[in-house]
Steps between C-alpha positions, in 0.01 A plus 500: 500500500212593288159521668228425248299233690630218271708253683576296179671804327859483412537836676371359834786292632465440876713351768411402866747464771450214746661476833574125472374165362491244778460138433241294684776276640864593505752252349622232732388184680171481706335247730125467523386341826141413575355370817143373584341457844169331567278666772177382669205751560669637816818575316703214651754340267384143411812364343805451714744637231425749237502392140792677312634503148768719363613574137816669378528691179719767342441828287780497250663813354834594356758556787859517384452473126219581248389177331305688228639861477267589211189430709615715794711787373330729251779752446814662644593862508756617388493217243784258477788652328327836459695818473377856612465742780382278784674671784163647620286190494477207736543161317179286533346167405140471367323168591217364299440256789374782729511310830854390468664785712288395799508120490781509747625746767837628615375499868341271750512691821282758675428784447568421128330161474324432166115483508347160574432266202175571330464857648537843352639809672480875448861530623799510270648152447881460421605320193762228510660603180757766442658655189867530615712728288881475483774637283881502455526769772353251747753236391792742545365614848489120610851448368642784701333354813655155437176319379390376170198581290435343162213652291445178303255274678642156581330169397459290815246258653265533798746303706742802477254703721545263802806474722696171451386388844137478385573289199529117477485236236799614316380856438763774528463878548724791410349736759770460746491774768273725303129569561189401315135422556591184687788625711534292807271232365579140645286333236312552179148524650486856363433366162143513364328205337629454144836669571814295457867574619619445136256757348715743295480864590682836443649676810722804585717545799464858638754603769332581827652856512351587156165332589464710805531809306265433208240252649151633543311511843172321552333829482668553160375169381148602574526770257716332226219291357144577378236376251366672193182449293568631149257568216596256211246657247674557166813338628681218320425151635783361704535126480623441856207697662277281709179636337568630151216699357376610841427880533726537793838365578610425866870535581732551803828697516802462728746782511855529608619755744814627327546738203749394234840673474542735213712403205540134619390145453256388768401146594146442637413175698150397597590321842311334770487638854282235642530479880820712492364744746795457733731635225285809422544823653439632763466176693795401744561131426533265786821357334769768592677409162215672316540836677684780327843352513730664228748211518240238430573367138218262494237511233117435475403262225185604325295301241472684189159454304599727208786731417591731212726797410445831350707819421455854637684705226422840650362639182195735542187306429238760602249629222645848516858370476417286205334788320801711566734229350280482199519874460882480532499754789796512746445241780731321738558133402735299708676799623547658151300797354377467157505808259176673431359469137423809300138408469343357801160429366355153559566346155720244320818645370558543128843546370429521122516801269130508392364806640139382470562186686709681756202744565260217528711311748545827696126524520477142653394321186637163401423314160323163550397229265120487448274237340206656323154374486551403140789278622738742349824606697634855551692707741310754720600756759403450866535703813396425848298714749821644651583775242834682547331826425182688588189382308253792486222321326436156369512436119178300499144619589279235696279318462687262284319205335810278455874504543529583127344836566774579735784399262676820362697508165829693509552629139855595573618142543206317334444300817200463744511627853316224705550649840140609547360184345707294754371704781140460375557122482648477844220702655236274336676186625519640850125604487392157382684338790233655729205261496265774619592726222521236216166344600321839504664592181384177328140541627491864374645391162253213466213731582595750241532238247160361574346851478670560175377168354139562612509839351615374161243210514216729577608737218514214251154392595366848469653546154381166356159446654407841642237566230321166578501562865375848446214359281410244758493774764268728303261208415425453870396183656406333171571125412858462380528483136757310293722800458536573877560130577772500240665810649493381845635156389784672310581712807509190717725333256732808477524520874584133542764541227655795693500319830650184343811705431534559881411167665647629839195726550 
């Protein structure tokens, strides 16, 4: 990052990492109870019974589905249906609603109890969200163990998260003997205000044997989410940001804990782990069925808030690898070795018979369309800063007054070489992005302009009325005559005329 004391510069892009963004009140229902006692001077209670009043309210937040995904999720990585070398990156979700990863918790028991509502803490706080990563290898492993895993989320209702024994009023559940957030519930009191049994959600059933292997611990969840404050200066406006136009953007990020398999299609699921502490390692559940039983074919049903797929194709995506592929050098791609090219310079290939063009391409030049100042159109040579040969000395001598001064004519082709002119223009644009430089440059230029104008004005006055002023000076303190008055009046008129041409002064 550049360090020039200018926080508004395009070169000064800053990011701050934040431990967490806790809400004032976590999502859920609350009861506010007030009590009043009347005491006399001695402190004895006067009223026989204290006056009491209670209120109930709820803090609503998405739980099993996202009602407005565009207002909550900012981006996904890898992007949906993306293809590339992702085997060394952890999939993650970026949230524009920064507090969302901490509106709920996966645990409710000491020593991992969440902080009290309305308080902050210096300790790490676990997130209730998890980016679960699965692929066809997991499907095959479950099949060999006699269980089933479907990578396509199923469309169900909230009622399918409850056992059938907890439902009434004609509602039915497909949970069966499997587990979920409300396993063992005898009623639907676990629902929060505003939630209905017939609300449509997306779910996935993960066999317990697989879940035990890939699920994060509470300690993992404390490290799998954090906040970021990112500089948005010179960044495009994003419509779904909460505060467009603000200098800083506030986000939070939730990571997964598995790397994608190479040369395969991966499915990522943003799932809820709310209150699933008994299912997470390394806890020993009170229910013996949750212990590590290899013969247990039951599954854990999770609510899917977002799902997407991407491809890891195994092709090198590093900068050096891309340069080598551009050069045509030998490199291993999907287990096969490409043949090295005769010329490994960093340049575009040219297969024509024109020796002049072949030499220009070999030196890194490319022909580009150019629109001239006179609106005419032509074709000019251009080469970037990465020359495929040693450049001992530049072809232009600074200082240069304009990019035209850096344009070089090539008599062998009758074309212009605009490489240095483009570099000059880019340098000027970068310099003017710095407010401290551009402001100082403008002040210097304005001062030089004013000095030059004052010098010309004084010279004009001296040439036209110098004789009159010399005569008046030689006459001494005598009464002004008509000639001197006329000279001074003409001088004043000339000065006003000059200043009228520059009203800004």
